[in-house]
C-alpha positions as CSV (number, residue, x, y, z in Angstrom):
1,X,-23.1,-6.3,44.7
2,X,-22.0,-2.7,44.7
3,X,-24.1,-0.4,42.6
4,X,-22.7,2.7,40.9
5,X,-24.9,5.3,39.3
6,X,-23.5,7.7,36.8
7,X,-25.7,10.8,36.5
8,X,-26.3,12.8,33.4
9,X,-26.6,16.6,33.5
10,X,-30.4,16.7,32.8
11,X,-31.1,14.5,35.9
12,X,-29.4,17.1,38.2
13,X,-31.0,20.0,36.5
14,X,-34.4,18.4,36.8
15,X,-33.9,17.8,40.5
16,X,-30.8,18.9,42.3
17,X,-31.6,16.5,45.2
18,X,-31.4,13.6,42.8
19,X,-27.7,13.1,43.8
20,X,-29.0,12.0,47.3
21,X,-31.8,9.7,46.0
22,X,-29.7,6.5,45.6
23,X,-29.5,5.5,49.3
24,X,-26.4,3.6,50.2
25,X,-25.0,3.3,46.7
26,X,-22.2,5.2,44.9
27,X,-23.2,8.2,42.7
28,X,-20.6,9.3,40.1
29,X,-20.9,12.8,38.5
30,X,-18.6,13.2,35.5
31,X,-16.6,16.4,35.5
32,X,-18.1,17.3,32.1
33,X,-21.5,17.4,33.9
34,X,-20.2,20.1,36.2
35,X,-18.9,22.1,33.2
36,X,-22.4,21.9,31.5
37,X,-24.1,22.9,34.8
38,X,-21.8,25.9,35.0
39,X,-23.2,27.2,31.7
40,X,-26.7,27.4,33.2
41,X,-26.1,29.1,36.5
42,X,-26.4,32.7,35.2
43,X,-30.1,33.4,35.0
44,X,-33.4,33.7,36.9
45,X,-35.3,30.7,35.5
46,X,-35.8,27.3,37.2
47,X,-32.9,25.8,35.3
48,X,-30.5,28.5,36.6
49,X,-31.7,28.2,40.1
50,X,-31.2,24.5,40.1
51,X,-27.8,24.9,38.6
52,X,-26.8,27.2,41.5
53,X,-28.3,24.8,44.0
54,X,-26.3,21.9,42.6
55,X,-23.1,24.0,43.2
56,X,-24.1,24.7,46.8
57,X,-24.7,21.0,47.5
58,X,-21.4,20.0,46.0
59,X,-19.5,22.8,47.7
60,X,-21.0,21.7,51.1
61,X,-19.9,18.1,50.4
62,X,-16.4,19.3,49.4
63,X,-15.8,20.6,53.0
64,X,-16.4,17.1,54.3
65,X,-13.7,15.4,52.1
66,X,-12.3,14.9,48.7
67,X,-15.0,14.7,46.0
68,X,-12.6,13.0,43.7
69,X,-12.2,10.1,46.2
70,X,-15.9,10.2,47.2
71,X,-17.8,11.8,50.1
72,X,-20.2,9.9,52.3
73,X,-23.9,10.9,52.5
74,X,-26.2,10.7,55.5
75,X,-27.9,7.6,53.9
76,X,-24.5,5.7,53.8
77,X,-23.9,6.3,50.1
78,X,-21.0,8.0,48.3
79,X,-21.0,11.0,46.0
80,X,-17.9,11.2,43.7
81,X,-16.9,13.5,40.9
82,X,-14.6,11.8,38.4
83,X,-12.1,13.8,36.5
84,X,-10.5,10.8,34.7
85,X,-10.1,11.1,31.0
86,X,-9.6,7.4,30.7
87,X,-12.1,5.5,28.7
88,X,-12.2,2.0,27.3
89,X,-11.0,1.2,23.8
90,X,-14.7,0.4,22.9
91,X,-15.7,4.0,23.7
92,X,-12.8,5.4,21.6
93,X,-13.9,3.3,18.6
94,X,-17.6,4.0,18.8
95,X,-17.9,7.7,19.8
96,X,-16.6,11.1,19.0
97,X,-15.3,12.0,22.4
98,X,-15.6,15.7,21.8
99,X,-19.4,15.4,22.5
100,X,-20.5,15.8,26.2
101,X,-23.1,13.0,26.0
102,X,-20.4,10.6,24.7
103,X,-18.0,11.7,27.4
104,X,-20.6,10.9,30.0
105,X,-21.2,7.4,28.5
106,X,-17.4,7.0,28.3
107,X,-17.2,7.7,32.1
108,X,-19.7,5.0,32.7
109,X,-17.6,2.6,30.6
110,X,-14.5,3.6,32.6
111,X,-16.3,2.9,35.9
112,X,-17.4,-0.4,34.5
113,X,-13.9,-1.4,33.6
114,X,-12.4,-0.1,36.9
115,X,-15.1,-1.9,39.0
116,X,-15.9,-5.2,37.1
117,X,-17.8,-6.6,40.1
118,X,-20.1,-3.6,40.4
119,X,-23.4,-2.9,38.6
120,X,-22.9,0.3,36.7
121,X,-26.0,2.2,35.7
122,X,-26.2,5.4,33.6
123,X,-29.1,7.6,34.7
124,X,-30.4,10.1,32.1
125,X,-33.6,11.7,31.1
126,X,-32.4,11.8,27.5
127,X,-33.7,8.8,25.6
128,X,-31.0,9.0,23.0
129,X,-28.3,8.9,25.7
130,X,-29.9,5.8,27.1
131,X,-30.1,4.2,23.7
132,X,-26.4,4.8,23.0
133,X,-25.4,3.6,26.4
134,X,-27.3,0.4,25.9
135,X,-25.6,-0.2,22.6
136,X,-22.2,-0.4,24.3
137,X,-23.3,-2.6,27.1
138,X,-24.1,0.0,29.8
139,X,-27.3,-0.4,31.7
140,X,-29.3,2.8,31.4
141,X,-32.4,4.1,33.2
142,X,-34.6,7.2,33.3
143,X,-34.7,9.1,36.6
144,X,-38.2,8.4,38.0
145,X,-37.8,9.1,41.7
146,X,-40.6,11.7,41.5
147,X,-42.6,10.1,38.7
148,X,-45.8,8.2,38.9
149,X,-47.1,5.0,37.3
150,X,-49.6,5.8,34.6
151,X,-52.1,3.1,35.7
152,X,-52.1,4.4,39.2
153,X,-52.9,8.1,38.4
154,X,-55.7,9.3,40.7
155,X,-58.9,10.3,38.9
156,X,-60.8,11.7,41.9
157,X,-63.9,9.5,41.3
158,X,-65.0,5.9,41.1
159,X,-68.1,3.7,40.5
160,X,-69.6,1.8,43.4
161,X,-72.2,-0.9,43.2
162,X,-74.6,-1.1,46.2
163,X,-77.9,-2.6,47.2
164,X,-81.2,-0.9,46.4
165,X,-81.9,-0.2,50.0
166,X,-78.6,1.9,50.2
167,X,-79.8,4.2,47.5
168,X,-83.2,4.5,49.2
169,X,-81.5,5.5,52.5
170,X,-79.4,8.0,50.6
171,X,-82.4,9.6,49.0
172,X,-84.1,10.1,52.4
173,X,-81.1,11.2,54.6
174,X,-78.7,12.6,51.9
175,X,-75.8,10.7,53.5
176,X,-74.9,7.1,54.5
177,X,-72.1,5.7,56.7
178,X,-69.2,4.3,54.7
179,X,-68.9,0.5,55.0
180,X,-67.7,-0.1,51.5
181,X,-64.0,0.3,51.7
182,X,-61.1,2.8,51.9
183,X,-61.5,6.0,49.9
184,X,-59.6,9.3,49.6
185,X,-60.9,12.5,51.2
186,X,-63.4,14.3,48.9
187,X,-63.3,11.4,46.4
188,X,-66.6,11.1,44.4
189,X,-68.5,7.8,44.3
190,X,-71.1,7.1,41.7
191,X,-73.5,4.8,43.5
192,X,-75.7,2.4,41.5
193,X,-77.3,-1.0,41.7
194,X,-76.8,-4.1,39.5
195,X,-80.5,-4.1,38.7
196,X,-80.6,-0.5,37.6
197,X,-77.1,0.6,36.5
198,X,-78.4,3.7,34.8
199,X,-79.8,5.1,38.0
200,X,-76.9,6.8,39.6
201,X,-76.6,8.9,42.8
202,X,-73.4,11.0,43.0
203,X,-71.8,11.2,46.5
204,X,-68.6,12.6,47.9
205,X,-66.6,11.0,50.7
206,X,-66.2,12.8,54.0
207,X,-63.2,11.2,55.7
208,X,-63.5,13.0,59.0
209,X,-67.0,11.6,59.5
210,X,-66.6,8.5,57.3
211,X,-69.7,9.4,55.4
212,X,-70.8,9.3,51.8
213,X,-72.9,12.5,51.2
214,X,-74.8,13.9,48.3
215,X,-73.2,16.9,46.7
216,X,-73.5,20.1,48.6
217,X,-70.9,22.5,47.1
218,X,-72.8,22.9,43.9
219,X,-76.5,23.5,44.6
220,X,-77.7,23.6,40.9
221,X,-78.4,26.5,38.7
222,X,-76.0,28.7,36.8
223,X,-72.5,29.6,38.0
224,X,-71.8,33.0,36.5
225,X,-73.9,32.0,33.4
226,X,-72.4,28.5,33.2
227,X,-74.1,25.1,33.9
228,X,-72.3,21.8,34.0
229,X,-72.8,19.7,30.9
230,X,-71.7,16.3,32.3
231,X,-71.0,14.5,35.6
232,X,-67.3,15.3,35.5
233,X,-68.0,19.1,35.3
234,X,-70.7,18.6,38.1
235,X,-68.0,17.1,40.3
236,X,-65.5,19.8,39.5
237,X,-68.0,22.6,40.3
238,X,-68.9,20.9,43.6
239,X,-65.2,21.1,44.7
240,X,-64.7,24.6,43.2
241,X,-67.7,26.1,45.1
242,X,-66.9,24.4,48.5
243,X,-65.0,26.9,50.6
244,X,-63.7,24.1,52.9
245,X,-61.6,22.7,50.0
246,X,-58.5,24.9,49.8
247,X,-56.7,23.1,46.9
248,X,-58.6,21.9,43.8
249,X,-56.9,20.3,40.8
250,X,-58.6,19.7,37.5
251,X,-56.7,17.7,34.8
252,X,-57.9,16.4,31.5
253,X,-57.7,16.7,27.7
254,X,-58.2,19.9,25.8
255,X,-61.8,21.2,25.6
256,X,-63.1,19.6,28.8
257,X,-63.9,22.9,30.4
258,X,-61.2,23.0,33.2
259,X,-60.2,26.6,32.9
260,X,-63.8,27.9,32.1
261,X,-65.2,26.1,35.2
262,X,-62.5,27.4,37.5
263,X,-62.9,31.0,36.3
264,X,-66.7,30.8,36.6
265,X,-66.4,29.6,40.2
266,X,-63.8,32.2,40.9
267,X,-65.9,35.1,39.5
268,X,-69.0,33.9,41.5
269,X,-67.0,33.7,44.8
270,X,-65.2,37.0,44.3
271,X,-67.7,39.2,42.5
272,X,-71.1,37.8,43.4
273,X,-70.6,36.2,46.8
274,X,-67.8,38.4,48.1
275,X,-66.1,35.3,49.8
276,X,-62.6,36.2,48.5
277,X,-61.1,39.6,48.1
278,X,-59.6,39.0,44.6
279,X,-59.4,36.5,41.8
280,X,-55.8,35.9,40.7
281,X,-55.1,34.1,37.4
282,X,-51.7,33.1,36.2
283,X,-50.1,30.6,33.9
284,X,-46.5,29.6,33.0
285,X,-44.8,31.5,30.2
286,X,-44.0,28.6,27.9
287,X,-44.5,28.9,24.1
288,X,-46.0,26.2,21.8
289,X,-43.4,25.7,19.1
290,X,-40.8,28.3,18.2
291,X,-40.8,31.4,20.4
292,X,-41.3,34.9,18.8
293,X,-38.6,36.4,20.9
294,X,-38.7,39.4,23.3
295,X,-41.9,41.4,23.5
296,X,-42.0,45.2,23.8
297,X,-43.8,47.3,26.4
298,X,-44.6,47.2,30.0
299,X,-45.0,44.0,32.1
300,X,-48.7,44.0,31.4
301,X,-48.1,44.5,27.7
302,X,-45.5,41.7,27.6
303,X,-47.8,39.4,29.5
304,X,-50.9,40.0,27.3
305,X,-50.1,37.4,24.6
306,X,-49.6,34.7,27.2
307,X,-52.9,35.5,28.8
308,X,-55.0,35.6,25.7
309,X,-56.6,32.2,26.5
310,X,-57.7,33.7,29.8
311,X,-59.2,36.8,28.1
312,X,-61.1,34.5,25.7
313,X,-62.6,32.4,28.6
314,X,-63.4,35.6,30.6
315,X,-65.2,37.1,27.6
316,X,-67.3,34.0,27.3
317,X,-68.3,34.0,31.0
318,X,-69.0,37.7,31.1
319,X,-71.2,37.5,28.0
320,X,-73.1,34.5,29.5
321,X,-73.5,36.2,32.8
322,X,-74.7,39.5,31.3
323,X,-77.1,37.7,29.0
324,X,-78.6,35.9,32.0
325,X,-78.8,39.1,34.2
326,X,-80.1,41.5,31.6
327,X,-83.0,39.5,30.3
328,X,-86.2,41.3,31.4
329,X,-89.7,40.0,31.7
330,X,-90.7,41.1,28.2
331,X,-87.9,39.1,26.6
332,X,-85.8,42.1,25.8
333,X,-82.2,42.8,26.9
334,X,-81.2,46.0,28.6
335,X,-79.0,48.4,26.6
336,X,-76.5,49.0,29.5
337,X,-72.8,48.8,28.7
338,X,-71.5,45.3,29.5
339,X,-68.9,45.0,32.2
340,X,-65.6,44.0,30.7
341,X,-62.6,42.1,32.1
342,X,-60.6,45.4,32.3
343,X,-63.4,46.9,34.4
344,X,-63.0,44.2,36.9
345,X,-59.2,44.6,36.8
346,X,-59.6,48.4,37.4
347,X,-62.0,47.7,40.4
348,X,-59.3,45.3,41.9
349,X,-61.5,42.2,41.6
350,X,-59.2,40.4,39.2
351,X,-55.4,40.3,38.9
352,X,-53.5,38.7,36.0
353,X,-50.0,37.9,37.3
354,X,-47.1,36.2,35.6
355,X,-45.7,33.3,37.7
356,X,-42.3,34.8,37.3
357,X,-43.0,37.3,40.1
358,X,-44.9,35.1,42.5
359,X,-41.9,33.9,44.5
360,X,-41.8,35.6,47.9
361,X,-45.4,36.8,47.9
362,X,-48.1,36.0,50.5
363,X,-51.6,35.9,49.1
364,X,-54.4,35.8,51.8
365,X,-58.1,35.5,51.2
366,X,-57.8,35.1,47.4
367,X,-59.1,32.7,44.8
368,X,-56.0,31.7,42.8
369,X,-56.2,29.9,39.4
370,X,-52.9,28.4,38.0
371,X,-53.6,27.4,34.4
372,X,-51.4,25.0,32.4
373,X,-50.0,23.5,35.5
374,X,-48.5,20.6,33.6
375,X,-45.8,23.0,32.4
376,X,-44.5,23.4,36.0
377,X,-41.8,21.4,37.7
378,X,-42.7,19.8,41.1
379,X,-40.4,22.5,42.7
380,X,-42.2,25.3,41.0
381,X,-45.6,23.8,42.0
382,X,-44.4,23.7,45.6
383,X,-43.4,27.3,45.4
384,X,-46.8,28.4,44.1
385,X,-48.9,26.4,46.6
386,X,-46.8,27.8,49.5
387,X,-47.8,31.3,48.5
388,X,-51.3,30.7,49.8
389,X,-52.2,32.8,52.8
390,X,-55.0,32.5,55.3
391,X,-58.4,31.7,53.7
392,X,-56.9,31.4,50.2
393,X,-58.1,28.8,47.7
394,X,-55.9,27.5,44.9
395,X,-57.1,25.9,41.7
396,X,-54.7,24.0,39.4
397,X,-55.7,23.2,35.9
398,X,-53.9,21.5,33.1
399,X,-53.6,18.7,30.5
400,X,-50.7,16.3,31.4
401,X,-50.5,15.3,27.8
402,X,-49.8,18.8,26.4
403,X,-46.4,19.6,27.9
404,X,-44.0,22.2,26.3
405,X,-41.1,21.9,28.8
406,X,-38.2,19.6,28.1
407,X,-37.6,16.8,30.6
408,X,-41.1,16.9,31.9
409,X,-43.7,14.3,30.9
410,X,-47.2,13.3,31.8
411,X,-46.0,11.5,35.0
412,X,-43.3,13.8,36.3
413,X,-44.8,17.3,35.9
414,X,-45.8,19.4,38.8
415,X,-49.6,19.0,38.3
416,X,-49.5,15.2,38.3
417,X,-47.1,15.1,41.3
418,X,-49.3,17.6,43.3
419,X,-52.4,15.5,42.6
420,X,-50.8,12.3,43.7
421,X,-48.9,13.5,46.8
422,X,-51.8,15.6,48.2
423,X,-54.7,13.2,47.6
424,X,-54.8,12.1,51.2
425,X,-55.5,15.6,52.6
426,X,-59.0,16.6,53.7
427,X,-58.8,20.1,52.3
428,X,-57.8,18.9,48.8
429,X,-59.9,17.6,46.0
430,X,-59.3,16.4,42.4
431,X,-61.2,15.5,39.3
432,X,-59.9,14.2,36.0
433,X,-62.2,15.3,33.1
434,X,-62.2,13.2,29.9
435,X,-65.4,14.3,28.0
436,X,-64.7,17.2,25.7
437,X,-67.4,19.9,25.5
438,X,-65.7,22.6,23.4
439,X,-66.7,21.2,20.1
440,X,-67.0,17.9,18.2
441,X,-63.9,18.8,16.2
442,X,-61.8,19.6,19.3
443,X,-62.8,16.4,21.0
444,X,-61.8,14.4,17.8
445,X,-58.4,16.1,17.8
446,X,-57.8,15.4,21.5
447,X,-58.8,11.7,20.8
448,X,-56.7,11.0,17.7
449,X,-53.5,13.0,18.1
């Protein structure tokens, strides 16, 4: 049976390459979709860039044949732009045809009437469009070519039941040969026995040597005044402090300490250990709720409100570190002026940079933290990771369930996609944190809302 897929505007804007994602089948793009995309092309944001890319793809196809009749793709499929105003009588009765969504559904109805033996599917990321299409007998689906399955999301760690002699060998040698199954590089395994399930030894898998080794990245003690409060934070610090791991992703609910841990490790590596030349911190500019509009001032002044969570975390870390360093033998604190975030920025140790200006840069030997990574598209995430120069480490943090960008969800955002697609690489590590440590009230809110 021939399959025909009618694409909504939001699918193409989300991923311009989606028009090529249907293999040998026919893809139909209504002319009203082209008109909507034309409204988005003038700008510098991701939506505008995607709109221009769609135009380039279609213009290239146009040189190969008539888009109205359909142009063959390398996979054997066909891409067609329909300019027909014909719709079925059912569409005329049910919809106001001056609305673009209804015109797109009308196009699907037209294709269904013109090709009665074909399976026509409307593909849209708008739930309301899918509902309306279903009401008039059109099969409707979400575009999930780059999405993940919730039950398959990688957490970065697992429990493993072993014999007591395995734990004894691990205590003596600090490593054992893996004979327990297939694991991902740098995946954490919590080893315990059935007799004493409470006795746990934390290990990390070394794929190159096929070994389970006790943690070596984090060697205990304070990390810039901070200590891990649970096993998840312990695993996170072990990845953050291991210079062989070049990409670390930390996901989890609000209050689990993702950003604070990343910044503590970054400050230690840059300021104390001098491993990296600079700590670069950035986050997407995406408001929660209604935006307050344009902000006055220089680039730094405009960016300050967006970076306030970073300032808050940095103040906490600097205060903890100064308290630990200034305590003398008599129990009194020195009266020296405390180092502030702005002092570090003046010294060149720390840079706060909007993601807007990161395209085209090359960042060698730097510790880069990208906060709120769930508000990035997969393409934006690729752009950021490819900025990494020689000896650079990138840390991605975010909560996949707090997304402020339309058409992104917990499974299709850049953070989740990066975790899933790169989990097989030996220089990549991930931990999902679930235990809140900010406060009892914050953990309750994350649990019930």
